[in-house]
Kinemage of the C-alpha trace (Angstrom):
@kinemage 1
@onewidth
@group {chain A} dominant
@subgroup {mainchain}
@vectorlist {calphas} color= white
{ca met a 1} P 0.000 0.000 0.000
{ca thr a 2} L 1.142 3.528 -0.705
{ca thr a 3} L -0.257 6.741 0.696
{ca ser a 4} L 0.017 10.233 -0.697
{ca asp a 5} L 0.223 13.601 1.048
{ca gln a 6} L -3.576 13.561 0.954
{ca ala a 7} L -3.980 10.450 3.078
{ca ala a 8} L -3.661 9.547 6.747
{ca leu a 9} L -2.870 5.921 7.592
{ca trp a 10} L -3.844 4.489 10.978
{ca thr a 11} L -1.290 2.090 12.481
{ca pro a 12} L -1.142 0.522 15.935
{ca ala a 13} L 1.262 3.352 16.828
{ca gly a 14} L -1.296 5.986 15.773
{ca trp a 15} L -1.942 8.035 12.647
{ca arg a 16} L 0.753 8.592 10.038
{ca arg a 17} L -0.252 11.844 8.425
{ca asp a 18} L 0.773 14.942 6.515
{ca asp a 19} L -0.724 18.425 6.702
{ca thr a 20} L -3.477 17.866 4.159
{ca ile a 21} L -5.843 14.954 4.808
{ca ile a 22} L -8.278 13.813 2.145
{ca glu a 23} L -8.498 10.102 2.941
{ca arg a 24} L -8.516 8.172 6.200
{ca ile a 25} L -7.095 4.680 5.735
{ca val a 26} L -7.203 1.841 8.274
{ca pro a 27} L -5.921 -1.738 8.001
{ca gly a 28} L -8.263 -4.435 6.764
{ca ile a 29} L -9.779 -6.613 9.483
{ca ala a 30} L -9.386 -10.386 9.686
{ca asn a 31} L -12.554 -12.349 10.443
{ca leu a 32} L -11.098 -15.179 12.509
{ca his a 33} L -14.120 -17.481 12.585
{ca ser a 34} L -16.721 -18.182 9.900
{ca his a 35} L -19.215 -20.930 9.089
{ca ala a 36} L -20.282 -19.621 5.679
{ca phe a 37} L -23.371 -21.797 5.212
{ca gln a 38} L -24.939 -20.438 8.403
{ca arg a 39} L -25.350 -17.007 6.770
{ca ala a 40} L -28.386 -18.476 4.995
{ca met a 41} L -30.201 -19.281 8.266
{ca ala a 42} L -29.582 -15.950 10.015
{ca gly a 43} L -32.816 -14.822 11.680
{ca met a 44} L -34.507 -18.200 11.218
{ca ala a 45} L -33.936 -19.614 14.698
{ca glu a 46} L -35.502 -16.836 16.765
{ca arg a 47} L -38.792 -18.526 17.746
{ca gln a 48} L -38.880 -20.365 21.046
{ca ser a 49} L -38.896 -24.127 20.631
{ca asp a 50} L -38.308 -24.912 24.318
{ca pro a 51} L -38.464 -22.708 27.435
{ca arg a 52} L -34.842 -23.757 27.986
{ca asp a 53} L -33.684 -22.827 24.469
{ca ser a 54} L -29.892 -22.697 24.256
{ca phe a 55} L -27.008 -23.438 21.948
{ca trp a 56} L -27.971 -27.103 22.065
{ca thr a 57} L -31.524 -26.588 20.764
{ca trp a 58} L -30.254 -24.102 18.157
{ca arg a 59} L -27.803 -26.766 17.007
{ca glu a 60} L -30.622 -29.107 16.024
{ca thr a 61} L -32.061 -26.416 13.736
{ca met a 62} L -28.618 -25.851 12.261
{ca tyr a 63} L -28.154 -29.567 11.568
{ca arg a 64} L -31.424 -29.735 9.643
{ca phe a 65} L -30.434 -26.731 7.569
{ca ala a 66} L -26.895 -27.995 6.955
{ca gly a 67} L -28.276 -31.201 5.449
{ca arg a 68} L -29.651 -29.301 2.429
{ca phe a 69} L -26.418 -27.894 1.044
{ca thr a 70} L -24.662 -28.916 -2.163
{ca pro a 71} L -21.385 -27.529 -3.514
{ca glu a 72} L -23.383 -25.230 -5.788
{ca ser a 73} L -25.581 -23.802 -3.039
{ca leu a 74} L -22.601 -23.451 -0.692
{ca his a 75} L -20.777 -21.443 -3.363
{ca ala a 76} L -23.741 -19.091 -3.785
{ca val a 77} L -24.225 -18.517 -0.061
{ca ala a 78} L -20.501 -18.093 0.623
{ca ser a 79} L -20.207 -15.583 -2.231
{ca gln a 80} L -22.998 -13.461 -0.729
{ca leu a 81} L -21.376 -13.648 2.689
{ca tyr a 82} L -17.939 -12.672 1.408
{ca val a 83} L -19.363 -9.691 -0.482
{ca glu a 84} L -21.005 -8.552 2.747
{ca met a 85} L -17.774 -9.072 4.674
{ca leu a 86} L -15.752 -7.022 2.205
{ca glu a 87} L -18.240 -4.183 2.176
{ca ala a 88} L -18.137 -4.124 5.991
{ca gly a 89} L -14.334 -4.021 6.164
{ca tyr a 90} L -13.323 -7.648 6.629
{ca thr a 91} L -10.506 -8.399 4.189
{ca thr a 92} L -9.541 -11.908 5.374
{ca val a 93} L -11.786 -14.778 6.412
{ca cys a 94} L -10.801 -17.864 8.402
{ca glu a 95} L -13.357 -20.371 7.107
{ca phe a 96} L -14.009 -23.117 9.695
{ca his a 97} L -15.397 -25.662 7.244
{ca tyr a 98} L -17.060 -28.943 8.196
{ca leu a 99} L -19.690 -29.623 5.484
{ca his a 100} L -17.400 -32.071 3.706
{ca his a 101} L -19.580 -34.853 2.283
{ca ala a 102} L -23.015 -35.512 0.848
{ca pro a 103} L -25.852 -35.447 3.420
{ca asp a 104} L -25.774 -39.230 3.806
{ca gly a 105} L -22.082 -39.090 4.702
{ca arg a 106} L -20.736 -40.471 1.435
{ca pro a 107} L -17.820 -38.504 -0.049
{ca tyr a 108} L -18.414 -36.634 -3.271
{ca ala a 109} L -16.605 -37.933 -6.369
{ca asp a 110} L -14.181 -35.114 -5.603
{ca pro a 111} L -13.712 -35.351 -1.819
{ca ala a 112} L -12.724 -31.674 -1.817
{ca ala a 113} L -15.827 -30.491 -3.701
{ca met a 114} L -17.305 -28.499 -0.820
{ca ser a 115} L -13.937 -26.970 0.042
{ca arg a 116} L -13.425 -25.969 -3.583
{ca ala a 117} L -16.830 -24.241 -3.570
{ca leu a 118} L -15.579 -22.006 -0.762
{ca ile a 119} L -12.262 -21.359 -2.475
{ca gln a 120} L -14.070 -20.389 -5.680
{ca ala a 121} L -16.331 -17.993 -3.761
{ca ala a 122} L -13.336 -16.349 -2.100
{ca arg a 123} L -11.412 -15.985 -5.351
{ca glu a 124} L -14.362 -14.577 -7.257
{ca thr a 125} L -15.245 -12.017 -4.598
{ca gly a 126} L -11.624 -11.103 -3.847
{ca ile a 127} L -11.450 -11.833 -0.130
{ca arg a 128} L -8.289 -13.285 1.386
{ca met a 129} L -8.965 -16.737 2.855
{ca thr a 130} L -7.464 -19.102 5.389
{ca leu a 131} L -9.404 -22.302 4.720
{ca leu a 132} L -9.660 -24.532 7.771
{ca pro a 133} L -11.019 -27.985 6.894
{ca val a 134} L -12.420 -29.475 10.086
{ca leu a 135} L -11.610 -32.837 11.620
{ca tyr a 136} L -14.839 -34.108 13.197
{ca met a 137} L -14.858 -37.704 14.482
{ca thr a 138} L -17.077 -38.261 17.528
{ca gly a 139} L -20.308 -36.961 19.028
{ca gly a 140} L -19.052 -36.224 22.529
{ca phe a 141} L -16.283 -36.603 25.089
{ca asp a 142} L -17.468 -40.196 25.596
{ca glu a 143} L -16.415 -40.832 21.944
{ca arg a 144} L -19.863 -41.950 20.831
{ca pro a 145} L -20.310 -42.192 17.027
{ca leu a 146} L -21.508 -39.209 15.047
{ca gly a 147} L -25.270 -38.862 14.820
{ca glu a 148} L -27.170 -39.143 11.564
{ca arg a 149} L -27.162 -35.379 10.952
{ca gln a 150} L -23.434 -35.190 11.672
{ca arg a 151} L -22.388 -37.825 9.155
{ca arg a 152} L -21.476 -35.385 6.423
{ca phe a 153} L -18.972 -33.743 8.780
{ca gly a 154} L -16.935 -36.847 9.593
{ca his a 155} L -13.434 -38.001 8.623
{ca glu a 156} L -10.995 -40.628 9.706
{ca val a 157} L -7.440 -39.365 10.180
{ca asp a 158} L -5.963 -40.689 6.909
{ca ala a 159} L -8.744 -39.246 4.762
{ca tyr a 160} L -8.528 -35.939 6.590
{ca leu a 161} L -4.782 -35.642 6.048
{ca arg a 162} L -5.250 -36.448 2.356
{ca leu a 163} L -7.793 -33.635 2.126
{ca leu a 164} L -5.317 -31.203 3.678
{ca asp a 165} L -2.596 -32.303 1.247
{ca thr a 166} L -4.937 -31.840 -1.714
{ca leu a 167} L -6.037 -28.376 -0.662
{ca arg a 168} L -2.577 -27.120 0.300
{ca ser a 169} L -1.534 -27.619 -3.320
{ca glu a 170} L -3.972 -24.820 -4.261
{ca ser a 171} L -2.479 -22.229 -1.896
{ca asp a 172} L -1.497 -18.893 -3.407
{ca glu a 173} L -1.034 -15.261 -2.357
{ca leu a 174} L -4.660 -15.027 -1.210
{ca leu a 175} L -5.248 -18.593 0.032
{ca lys a 176} L -3.766 -20.446 2.987
{ca val a 177} L -4.889 -23.860 4.225
{ca gly a 178} L -4.651 -24.677 7.904
{ca cys a 179} L -5.822 -27.407 10.263
{ca cys a 180} L -9.003 -27.340 12.285
{ca leu a 181} L -10.029 -29.591 15.168
{ca his a 182} L -13.754 -29.097 15.598
{ca ser a 183} L -13.591 -29.352 19.386
{ca leu a 184} L -12.174 -31.580 22.077
{ca arg a 185} L -15.499 -33.422 22.257
{ca ala a 186} L -15.312 -34.178 18.504
{ca val a 187} L -11.638 -35.234 18.302
{ca pro a 188} L -10.321 -37.858 20.741
{ca pro a 189} L -6.804 -37.455 22.167
{ca ser a 190} L -5.019 -40.064 20.026
{ca pro a 191} L -6.224 -38.794 16.621
{ca met a 192} L -5.495 -35.241 17.742
{ca arg a 193} L -1.877 -36.138 18.448
{ca glu a 194} L -1.568 -37.999 15.138
{ca val a 195} L -2.897 -35.087 13.096
{ca leu a 196} L -0.824 -32.458 14.883
{ca ala a 197} L 2.333 -34.509 14.366
{ca ala a 198} L 1.668 -34.701 10.620
{ca leu a 199} L 1.209 -30.954 10.029
{ca pro a 200} L 3.766 -28.632 8.437
{ca asp a 201} L 5.565 -26.566 11.051
{ca asp a 202} L 3.870 -23.344 9.957
{ca ser a 203} L 0.318 -24.708 9.825
{ca arg a 204} L -2.288 -22.758 11.748
{ca val a 205} L -4.524 -24.762 14.081
{ca his a 206} L -8.015 -23.600 15.093
{ca val a 207} L -10.381 -25.254 17.575
{ca his a 208} L -13.751 -24.521 19.226
{ca ile a 209} L -13.259 -24.634 22.973
{ca ala a 210} L -15.068 -23.815 26.228
{ca glu a 211} L -18.006 -22.226 24.443
{ca gln a 212} L -20.652 -23.790 26.698
{ca val a 213} L -20.852 -24.573 30.400
{ca ala a 214} L -22.094 -28.080 29.525
{ca glu a 215} L -18.923 -28.645 27.500
{ca val a 216} L -16.781 -27.663 30.491
{ca glu a 217} L -18.756 -29.968 32.783
{ca asp a 218} L -18.523 -32.924 30.378
{ca cys a 219} L -14.784 -32.446 29.960
{ca leu a 220} L -14.309 -32.330 33.737
{ca ala a 221} L -16.365 -35.486 34.146
{ca ile a 222} L -14.554 -37.540 31.514
{ca arg a 223} L -11.073 -36.010 31.122
{ca lys a 224} L -10.814 -34.717 34.709
{ca ala a 225} L -9.834 -31.232 33.586
{ca arg a 226} L -11.437 -28.130 32.152
{ca pro a 227} L -11.167 -27.971 28.313
{ca val a 228} L -8.572 -25.202 28.008
{ca arg a 229} L -6.503 -26.607 30.853
{ca trp a 230} L -6.586 -30.060 29.247
{ca leu a 231} L -5.496 -28.671 25.881
{ca leu a 232} L -2.633 -26.640 27.341
{ca asp a 233} L -1.440 -29.751 29.180
{ca his a 234} L -1.714 -32.146 26.218
{ca ala a 235} L -0.698 -30.138 23.145
{ca glu a 236} L 2.079 -27.737 22.240
{ca val a 237} L -0.186 -24.711 22.065
{ca asp a 238} L 1.685 -21.697 20.714
{ca glu a 239} L 1.353 -18.728 18.347
{ca arg a 240} L 0.037 -20.974 15.566
{ca trp a 241} L -3.123 -21.766 17.529
{ca thr a 242} L -6.458 -19.965 17.630
{ca leu a 243} L -8.914 -20.923 20.354
{ca val a 244} L -12.422 -20.055 19.244
{ca his a 245} L -14.748 -18.642 21.926
{ca ala a 246} L -12.878 -19.766 25.080
{ca thr a 247} L -15.786 -18.132 26.903
{ca his a 248} L -15.725 -20.092 30.150
{ca leu a 249} L -12.271 -19.816 31.708
{ca asp a 250} L -10.820 -19.814 35.181
{ca ala a 251} L -7.973 -17.483 36.132
{ca gly a 252} L -5.288 -20.074 35.419
{ca glu a 253} L -6.654 -20.727 31.943
{ca val a 254} L -6.772 -16.997 31.145
{ca gln a 255} L -3.104 -16.662 32.019
{ca gly a 256} L -2.238 -19.981 30.367
{ca ile a 257} L -3.640 -18.943 26.988
{ca ala a 258} L -1.879 -15.583 27.200
{ca asp a 259} L 1.435 -17.220 28.093
{ca ser a 260} L 1.135 -19.734 25.244
{ca gly a 261} L 0.931 -17.019 22.588
{ca ala a 262} L -2.300 -18.448 21.161
{ca thr a 263} L -5.037 -16.151 19.882
{ca val a 264} L -8.625 -16.204 21.123
{ca ala a 265} L -11.272 -15.645 18.431
{ca ile a 266} L -14.130 -13.856 20.188
{ca cys a 267} L -17.453 -13.946 18.312
{ca thr a 268} L -19.512 -11.511 20.330
{ca thr a 269} L -22.704 -11.329 18.290
{ca thr a 270} L -22.979 -15.103 17.872
{ca glu a 271} L -22.117 -15.739 21.508
{ca ala a 272} L -24.878 -13.306 22.461
{ca asn a 273} L -27.354 -14.790 19.983
{ca leu a 274} L -26.758 -18.308 21.309
{ca gly a 275} L -26.722 -17.301 24.970
{ca asp a 276} L -23.166 -18.585 25.396
{ca gly a 277} L -21.828 -16.045 27.875
{ca leu a 278} L -19.273 -13.229 27.950
{ca phe a 279} L -15.538 -13.590 27.446
{ca pro a 280} L -13.456 -12.275 30.405
{ca leu a 281} L -11.938 -9.506 28.305
{ca arg a 282} L -10.443 -7.237 30.961
{ca asp a 283} L -8.660 -10.106 32.729
{ca tyr a 284} L -7.349 -11.364 29.396
{ca leu a 285} L -6.053 -7.941 28.366
{ca asp a 286} L -4.337 -7.612 31.733
{ca ala a 287} L -2.684 -11.000 31.146
{ca gly a 288} L -1.307 -9.781 27.804
{ca gly a 289} L -3.370 -12.165 25.674
{ca ala a 290} L -3.775 -12.015 21.891
{ca trp a 291} L -7.299 -11.889 20.486
{ca gly a 292} L -9.362 -11.131 17.409
{ca val a 293} L -12.987 -11.294 16.324
{ca gly a 294} L -15.115 -13.491 14.106
{ca ser a 295} L -18.702 -13.370 12.896
{ca asp a 296} L -19.211 -17.155 13.268
{ca ser a 297} L -22.907 -17.797 12.473
{ca his a 298} L -23.252 -14.428 10.682
{ca ile a 299} L -26.339 -13.114 12.397
{ca ser a 300} L -24.278 -9.952 12.000
{ca val a 301} L -21.582 -9.337 9.395
{ca ser a 302} L -19.940 -6.251 10.841
{ca pro a 303} L -16.581 -5.848 12.567
{ca val a 304} L -17.940 -2.620 14.059
{ca glu a 305} L -20.722 -4.521 15.818
{ca glu a 306} L -18.398 -7.292 17.001
{ca leu a 307} L -15.992 -4.774 18.540
{ca arg a 308} L -18.654 -2.444 19.918
{ca trp a 309} L -20.548 -5.220 21.682
{ca leu a 310} L -17.351 -6.793 22.937
{ca glu a 311} L -16.893 -3.573 24.897
{ca tyr a 312} L -20.577 -3.083 25.714
{ca gly a 313} L -20.870 -6.568 27.192
{ca gln a 314} L -18.105 -5.719 29.637
{ca arg a 315} L -19.848 -2.468 30.549
{ca leu a 316} L -23.090 -4.286 31.271
{ca ile a 317} L -21.549 -6.787 33.683
{ca thr a 318} L -19.245 -4.272 35.449
{ca arg a 319} L -21.594 -1.249 35.342
{ca arg a 320} L -18.630 0.862 34.276
{ca arg a 321} L -17.560 2.511 31.022
{ca asn a 322} L -14.467 2.398 28.826
{ca ile a 323} L -13.259 -1.050 29.865
{ca ala a 324} L -11.082 -2.115 26.905
{ca val a 325} L -8.193 0.317 27.115
{ca gly a 326} L -4.547 -0.582 26.972
{ca thr a 327} L -1.173 0.840 27.820
{ca his a 328} L -0.824 2.532 24.426
{ca ser a 329} L -4.031 4.565 24.446
{ca thr a 330} L -6.968 5.587 26.604
{ca ser a 331} L -9.197 5.229 23.517
{ca val a 332} L -11.427 2.133 23.573
{ca gly a 333} L -11.747 2.161 19.786
{ca glu a 334} L -8.007 2.332 19.204
{ca thr a 335} L -7.359 -0.429 21.743
{ca leu a 336} L -9.900 -2.687 20.046
{ca leu a 337} L -8.603 -1.972 16.553
{ca arg a 338} L -5.028 -2.508 17.697
{ca gly a 339} L -6.013 -5.912 19.068
{ca val a 340} L -7.539 -7.218 15.849
{ca val a 341} L -4.715 -5.861 13.704
{ca ala a 342} L -2.049 -7.397 15.930
{ca ser a 343} L -3.601 -10.876 15.844
{ca ala a 344} L -4.180 -11.158 12.094
{ca glu a 345} L -0.789 -12.526 11.089
{ca arg a 346} L -0.505 -15.220 13.738
{ca ser a 347} L -4.098 -16.432 13.354
{ca thr a 348} L -4.419 -16.407 9.549
{ca gly a 349} L -0.906 -17.512 8.581
{ca phe a 350} L -0.442 -14.632 6.127
{ca asp a 351} L 2.684 -12.572 6.702
{ca ala a 352} L 2.719 -8.893 7.566
{ca ile a 353} L 3.924 -7.884 4.104
{ca ser a 354} L 0.927 -9.587 2.472
{ca leu a 355} L -1.551 -8.150 4.971
{ca ala a 356} L -0.177 -4.649 4.405
{ca gly a 357} L -1.910 -4.732 1.013
{ca asp a 358} L -5.327 -4.988 2.707
{ca phe a 359} L -6.857 -1.679 3.755
{ca leu a 360} L -10.059 0.346 4.032
{ca thr a 361} L -10.847 3.926 3.173
{ca leu a 362} L -13.447 5.427 5.484
{ca asp a 363} L -16.157 7.773 4.226
{ca arg a 364} L -14.765 11.175 5.143
{ca asp a 365} L -18.045 12.868 4.130
{ca ala a 366} L -20.236 10.888 6.533
{ca pro a 367} L -21.968 12.992 9.201
{ca ala a 368} L -20.404 10.749 11.856
{ca phe a 369} L -16.997 12.212 11.006
{ca ala a 370} L -17.945 15.885 10.979
{ca gly a 371} L -15.148 17.775 12.713
{ca ala a 372} L -13.318 14.546 13.566
{ca thr a 373} L -9.708 14.657 14.738
{ca asp a 374} L -6.916 12.104 14.998
{ca glu a 375} L -7.871 11.575 18.641
{ca asp a 376} L -11.495 10.570 18.041
{ca tyr a 377} L -11.693 9.214 14.497
{ca ile a 378} L -11.532 5.509 15.345
{ca asp a 379} L -13.918 5.891 18.293
{ca arg a 380} L -16.403 7.675 16.031
{ca trp a 381} L -16.159 4.876 13.488
{ca leu a 382} L -16.868 2.179 16.042
{ca phe a 383} L -19.290 3.926 18.405
{ca ser a 384} L -21.422 6.358 16.395
{ca gly a 385} L -24.260 4.355 14.889
{ca asn a 386} L -25.049 1.628 12.387
{ca arg a 387} L -24.383 3.265 9.032
{ca asn a 388} L -21.548 1.471 7.247
{ca leu a 389} L -18.727 4.025 7.044
{ca val a 390} L -16.422 1.936 4.818
{ca arg a 391} L -16.120 3.541 1.359
{ca glu a 392} L -13.333 1.575 -0.349
{ca val a 393} L -11.735 -1.802 0.311
{ca his a 394} L -8.484 -3.120 -1.148
{ca val a 395} L -7.212 -6.701 -0.777
{ca gly a 396} L -3.704 -7.571 -1.883
{ca gly a 397} L -3.537 -4.111 -3.452
{ca arg a 398} L -6.654 -4.732 -5.595
{ca gln a 399} L -9.767 -2.629 -5.088
{ca val a 400} L -12.876 -4.750 -4.508
{ca val a 401} L -15.270 -2.181 -2.991
{ca ala a 402} L -15.888 1.326 -4.330
{ca glu a 403} L -18.364 3.867 -2.929
{ca gly a 404} L -19.435 1.242 -0.407
{ca arg a 405} L -20.427 -1.339 -3.014
{ca his a 406} L -18.712 -4.555 -4.000
{ca arg a 407} L -18.000 -4.755 -7.722
{ca asp a 408} L -20.299 -7.812 -8.122
{ca arg a 409} L -22.898 -7.049 -5.446
{ca asp a 410} L -26.005 -7.251 -7.641
{ca ala a 411} L -25.137 -10.437 -9.507
{ca val a 412} L -24.067 -12.234 -6.332
{ca ala a 413} L -27.217 -11.148 -4.481
{ca ala a 414} L -29.480 -12.327 -7.315
{ca arg a 415} L -27.868 -15.777 -7.313
{ca tyr a 416} L -28.080 -15.913 -3.512
{ca gly a 417} L -31.791 -15.100 -3.638
{ca arg a 418} L -32.480 -17.930 -6.078
{ca thr a 419} L -30.393 -20.326 -4.019
{ca leu a 420} L -32.010 -19.478 -0.696
{ca arg a 421} L -35.512 -19.824 -2.093
{ca ala a 422} L -34.550 -23.290 -3.376
{ca leu a 423} L -33.029 -24.273 -0.016
{ca leu a 424} L -36.235 -23.279 1.763
{ca ala a 425} L -38.622 -24.715 -0.810
{ca asp a 426} L -39.266 -27.976 1.047
């Protein structure tokens, strides 16, 4: 990226600027956790099915919906999602992908067909992608077999490693392929060790962990340790790892994750939608932990909303304001933006030079920025309403959004509409 004397570039050290400012440029944001197919069911699980509705009842709805997807429909839905991400300011997506096979569990003629649908969607829309094919083997910590609606997710270790090998051969400047363990309840200890031992040294590893209290209780009952504690004790968790959610932690686990160098992917809007709980943000910041955000189930596709409600959740439980501030700035917005920028390289696997080509131009003419200064620009972006203030988006130096619109918005939306109507037709 280059900037002229008419541009100001925000960096974690503050604004780099000259006397005349025409454009305000901020780094692109990495979305650290995505299940693309779930974008199509956003808003469709908001009627009470049980007075005790929770993640676990929502999951049954999700399973029924997941059973309808083909490579073609996944491509259409993912394309719509990635357009929305780019327009909102996400420039990289970590796609946590577990819809591998046909609904009956049989592999497609091309075992990578569903993965290739996601890759095609990313390449066509222009988003940077870290594809994370998921290893999913068992239905619980007791290692029971996968249920009928989980069959299309499953792999044995050898087939999973072959899939990774196949997909890694397609890597390029905008595509990385990492490893993904669905969760400790879905991957028993021995296969986990086998897979981790077979990975390239630079492979990123993502895992759902400690999202639900029931998960913590089951892990304690069967493995005699809390999930994060068990993982830290049984795997070489380091900067290559991203722990998704990690909502329910004790003090030792908070410090343990921070000391390991792993990143936590916090998915505030999904965690709120599912009733998961609130991440212990202030304690984690005090421990020096790395973190980023993801939109997960995509009931919201907005980094502004993820970051804003990450802070607002802390305010609600502490009854105080301006919680997420660091040693570099008293600005909440700058602290939050610094956090997501700092975690992008270690969580996605793309190097800093590559990520430097991903940036956003904010809409300087928006009323939200009237009279804005260096000191309040980022806070105004994140805390001044729901209008999208992203005007241009560049990925790898290529412009993909202009005047707030993705170059292919209309065509992608039309195909998505046809696809969704077909998915819901039965």
